[in-house]
C-alpha positions as CSV (number, residue, x, y, z in Angstrom):
1,M,91.7,-2.5,-7.6
2,R,88.7,-2.8,-5.3
3,K,87.6,0.8,-5.8
4,Y,87.5,0.4,-9.5
5,L,85.5,-2.8,-9.1
6,A,83.1,-0.8,-7.0
7,F,82.8,1.8,-9.8
8,F,82.1,-1.1,-12.2
9,R,79.4,-2.6,-10.0
10,L,77.7,0.8,-9.4
11,R,77.6,1.7,-13.1
12,F,76.5,-1.9,-14.0
13,S,73.6,-1.7,-11.5
14,M,72.6,1.7,-12.9
15,G,72.6,0.4,-16.4
16,L,70.3,-2.6,-15.5
17,Q,67.6,-0.1,-14.4
18,Y,66.9,1.1,-17.9
19,R,64.8,-1.8,-19.0
20,A,62.2,0.2,-21.0
21,A,65.0,1.8,-23.0
22,A,66.5,-1.7,-23.5
23,L,63.2,-3.1,-24.7
24,A,62.7,-0.3,-27.2
25,G,66.3,-0.6,-28.4
26,M,66.0,-4.4,-28.7
27,S,62.8,-4.1,-30.9
28,T,64.6,-1.6,-33.1
29,Q,67.6,-3.9,-33.5
30,L,65.4,-6.9,-34.3
31,V,63.7,-5.0,-37.1
32,W,67.0,-3.6,-38.4
33,G,68.6,-7.1,-38.4
34,I,65.7,-8.6,-40.4
35,M,65.8,-5.7,-42.9
36,E,69.6,-6.1,-43.3
37,I,69.4,-9.9,-43.8
38,L,66.6,-9.4,-46.4
39,M,68.8,-6.9,-48.2
40,F,71.7,-9.4,-48.3
41,R,69.3,-12.1,-49.5
42,A,68.4,-9.9,-52.6
43,F,72.1,-9.7,-53.5
44,Y,72.7,-13.4,-52.9
45,R,69.8,-14.3,-55.1
46,A,71.3,-12.3,-57.9
47,D,74.7,-14.1,-57.7
48,A,75.6,-16.1,-54.6
49,S,78.9,-17.1,-55.9
50,A,80.2,-13.5,-55.9
51,F,80.2,-13.4,-52.1
52,P,82.9,-14.7,-49.9
53,M,80.5,-15.7,-47.1
54,S,77.4,-17.9,-47.3
55,L,74.1,-16.3,-46.5
56,E,73.8,-18.4,-43.4
57,A,77.2,-17.1,-42.1
58,T,76.2,-13.5,-43.1
59,S,72.9,-13.9,-41.1
60,A,74.9,-15.1,-38.1
61,Y,77.2,-12.1,-38.5
62,V,74.2,-9.7,-38.5
63,W,72.5,-11.2,-35.5
64,L,75.6,-11.2,-33.4
65,Q,76.3,-7.7,-34.4
66,Q,72.8,-6.6,-33.3
67,A,73.0,-8.6,-30.0
68,F,76.3,-7.0,-29.0
69,L,75.6,-3.6,-30.5
70,A,76.5,-2.0,-27.1
71,F,80.0,-3.2,-27.4
72,H,80.9,-0.8,-30.2
73,A,78.0,1.8,-30.7
74,A,78.9,5.4,-30.2
75,M,75.8,6.2,-28.3
76,F,77.1,4.2,-25.3
77,M,79.8,6.7,-24.5
78,E,79.3,8.7,-21.3
79,N,78.2,12.3,-22.0
80,E,78.8,13.1,-18.4
81,I,82.5,12.6,-18.9
82,F,82.6,15.0,-21.9
83,E,80.5,17.6,-20.0
84,S,82.8,17.4,-16.9
85,I,85.8,18.1,-19.1
86,S,84.2,21.1,-20.9
87,N,82.4,22.7,-18.0
88,G,85.2,22.3,-15.4
89,N,83.5,19.7,-13.2
90,I,86.5,17.5,-13.8
91,V,88.0,19.2,-10.6
92,Y,85.6,17.0,-8.5
93,E,87.0,13.9,-10.2
94,L,90.6,15.1,-9.5
95,C,89.8,15.5,-5.8
96,R,89.2,11.7,-5.5
97,P,92.1,9.4,-4.6
98,V,91.7,7.5,-7.8
99,N,93.3,7.2,-11.2
100,I,91.0,9.0,-13.7
101,Y,91.8,6.6,-16.5
102,N,91.1,3.5,-14.5
103,M,87.9,5.0,-13.1
104,W,86.5,6.0,-16.5
105,F,87.6,2.7,-18.1
106,S,85.7,0.7,-15.5
107,R,82.6,2.9,-15.8
108,N,82.5,2.8,-19.6
109,L,83.1,-1.0,-19.5
110,A,80.2,-1.5,-17.1
111,K,77.9,0.7,-19.1
112,R,78.4,-1.3,-22.3
113,V,78.2,-4.7,-20.5
114,S,75.0,-3.9,-18.7
115,S,73.4,-2.6,-21.9
116,A,74.4,-5.8,-23.8
117,A,73.2,-8.0,-20.9
118,L,69.7,-6.6,-21.2
119,R,69.5,-6.9,-25.0
120,C,71.6,-9.8,-26.2
121,M,69.8,-12.9,-24.9
122,P,66.3,-12.0,-26.3
123,I,67.8,-11.2,-29.7
124,L,69.8,-14.3,-29.8
125,L,66.9,-16.5,-28.7
126,I,64.7,-15.1,-31.4
127,A,67.4,-15.5,-34.0
128,V,68.1,-19.1,-33.1
129,F,64.5,-20.1,-33.9
130,L,64.3,-18.3,-37.2
131,P,64.4,-20.7,-40.2
132,A,67.7,-21.2,-42.0
133,P,69.5,-19.4,-43.6
134,Y,68.0,-16.4,-41.9
135,G,68.5,-17.3,-38.3
136,L,71.6,-17.7,-36.1
137,M,73.6,-20.8,-37.0
138,P,75.3,-22.8,-34.2
139,P,79.0,-22.4,-33.9
140,V,81.3,-24.6,-36.0
141,S,82.6,-26.5,-32.9
142,F,82.9,-26.0,-29.1
143,P,86.6,-25.0,-29.3
144,V,85.6,-22.3,-31.9
145,F,82.9,-21.1,-29.5
146,L,85.4,-20.7,-26.7
147,L,87.7,-18.7,-29.0
148,F,84.7,-16.6,-30.0
149,L,84.1,-15.8,-26.3
150,F,87.7,-14.9,-25.8
151,S,87.6,-12.7,-28.9
152,L,84.4,-11.1,-27.6
153,L,86.2,-10.1,-24.4
154,L,89.0,-8.6,-26.5
155,W,86.4,-6.8,-28.6
156,I,85.0,-4.8,-25.8
157,L,88.4,-4.1,-24.2
158,V,89.6,-2.7,-27.5
159,T,86.5,-0.6,-27.9
160,V,86.7,0.8,-24.4
161,S,90.4,1.6,-24.9
162,F,89.6,3.4,-28.1
163,C,86.8,5.4,-26.3
164,M,89.3,6.3,-23.6
165,L,91.6,7.8,-26.3
166,I,88.6,10.1,-27.3
167,Y,88.0,11.1,-23.7
168,M,91.7,11.9,-23.2
169,A,91.9,13.8,-26.5
170,S,88.9,16.0,-25.3
171,F,91.3,17.6,-22.8
172,F,93.1,19.3,-25.7
173,T,90.1,20.4,-27.7
174,I,87.5,23.2,-27.2
175,S,84.6,20.9,-28.3
176,H,84.6,17.1,-28.3
177,A,81.8,16.8,-31.0
178,G,84.1,16.9,-34.0
179,I,86.6,14.3,-32.8
180,R,83.8,12.1,-31.5
181,M,81.9,12.1,-34.8
182,A,85.0,11.5,-36.9
183,A,86.2,8.7,-34.7
184,F,83.0,6.7,-34.7
185,C,82.3,7.2,-38.4
186,A,85.8,5.6,-38.9
187,V,84.8,2.8,-36.4
188,D,81.5,2.0,-38.2
189,F,83.2,1.8,-41.6
190,F,86.5,0.2,-40.9
191,S,85.3,-2.4,-38.3
192,G,82.7,-3.9,-40.6
193,A,79.6,-2.4,-39.0
194,V,78.3,-1.1,-42.3
195,I,79.7,-3.7,-44.7
196,P,81.4,-6.9,-43.4
197,L,85.2,-6.7,-44.2
198,P,85.2,-9.9,-46.3
199,F,82.9,-8.1,-48.8
200,F,85.7,-5.6,-49.6
201,P,88.2,-6.2,-52.5
202,D,91.1,-8.3,-51.3
203,R,93.7,-5.6,-51.3
204,I,91.6,-3.2,-49.4
205,R,90.4,-5.9,-47.0
206,Q,94.0,-6.9,-46.2
207,I,94.8,-3.3,-45.2
208,F,91.6,-2.9,-43.2
209,E,92.3,-6.1,-41.2
210,L,95.5,-4.6,-39.9
211,L,93.9,-1.5,-38.5
212,P,92.7,-1.3,-34.9
213,F,89.1,-1.0,-36.0
214,A,89.1,-4.6,-37.4
215,A,90.0,-5.8,-33.8
216,M,86.6,-4.9,-32.7
217,Q,83.5,-6.7,-34.0
218,N,85.0,-8.0,-37.2
219,V,87.1,-10.8,-35.5
220,P,84.7,-12.4,-33.1
221,L,81.7,-12.4,-35.5
222,R,83.7,-14.0,-38.3
223,I,85.2,-16.6,-35.9
224,Y,81.7,-17.7,-34.8
225,S,80.4,-18.0,-38.4
226,G,83.5,-20.0,-39.4
227,D,84.6,-17.4,-41.9
228,L,87.8,-16.8,-40.0
229,S,89.9,-19.9,-39.1
230,G,93.3,-21.4,-39.1
231,S,96.4,-19.1,-39.2
232,A,94.3,-16.1,-40.2
233,M,92.2,-16.5,-37.0
234,W,95.3,-16.7,-34.8
235,Q,96.7,-13.6,-36.5
236,A,93.5,-11.7,-35.9
237,L,93.5,-12.7,-32.2
238,F,97.1,-11.6,-31.9
239,L,96.2,-8.2,-33.5
240,Q,93.3,-7.8,-31.0
241,C,95.7,-8.3,-28.1
242,F,98.3,-6.0,-29.7
243,W,95.9,-3.1,-30.4
244,F,94.4,-3.4,-26.9
245,L,97.8,-3.0,-25.3
246,I,98.8,-0.2,-27.7
247,M,95.7,1.8,-27.2
248,A,95.5,1.3,-23.4
249,G,99.2,2.3,-23.1
250,T,98.7,5.4,-25.3
251,G,95.6,6.4,-23.4
252,R,97.4,6.2,-20.1
253,A,100.3,8.2,-21.5
254,I,97.9,11.0,-22.7
255,N,96.1,10.9,-19.4
256,A,99.4,11.5,-17.6
257,I,100.1,14.5,-19.8
258,A,96.6,15.9,-19.5
259,M,96.6,15.7,-15.7
260,K,99.7,17.8,-15.6
261,K,98.4,20.4,-18.0
262,V,94.7,20.5,-17.2
263,T,93.4,24.1,-16.4
264,V,90.0,25.0,-15.1
265,Q,88.9,28.6,-15.5
266,G,86.3,30.5,-13.6
267,G,84.7,29.6,-10.2
C-alpha cells in the first residue's frame, strides 16, 4: 500500500506544478459557467414552471460542475499510459514489483485531485459572491453537505474506475482513440455533463439514473442543490457504491487477463 501512496504523492506533486495551465483553464471554466447559466436563464424566463429544478439550483449545479471538472473530463486521462501500451514501453512497467492496475489507479486519481485542487476554490469563491439566482447557493443543511462530500468521493472513484476499464481495454485494440472517444462521449451525455438528467423526460431519466454514468457528477451535484433527497438520494448513493465495486472488480479481472496475454513485438 505504501508504494501506491508514493505514486499518488509523486503524481499529485507533479500536478500542482502546472499553475499557469490551471489559471488558463479556470478562466475558461468561469466564462463557460456564466454562458451556460445565462443560456438556462433564457429558457427559465420563457416558462420557469416547465423545469424540474429552480434556476438557483441549476446555477449551483453548473458552478460545482465547473469547479470539479477534473473529476470527469476526458482530457485528464494519462496519454503516457496509452502510449506505453501501443509502443511497447509497458515492459518497463511490468519489470516493477507493483500491480499495474493499482499503480495506474493511484496515478490517475492523483492527477485529477491535483488539477481540481488548483481550480475548484477560486471558482467556488467567485460563484459564492455572485448575486442570486446566478451564484452558488449554500447547501440545504450541514448533514446534506456531508453527504455531498461522501458522494463527491464516490464520484471520482467511479470515474477513475471507468478510466481504468478504458486503459485495460487498450491492451486488446490496435488504437485506443476510438474506444476513448466513444467512452467519453457516452460519459458526457449520460452523466448530465451536457444536460442535467432531471431535464430529460421521466422515462428516459429513470433509465439513465440506473446507468454507471449517472453515478458520476449527477448524484453529488443534485444532492448539494437539494434536487436529490429522501429515498431517491439513498438509492443514488447505493448505486454509486455498487458501480464503483463492479467497475473496479471488472477492471482488475481484465488486467489479470491482459497481463497473461500481453505481447511486445520488436526490440
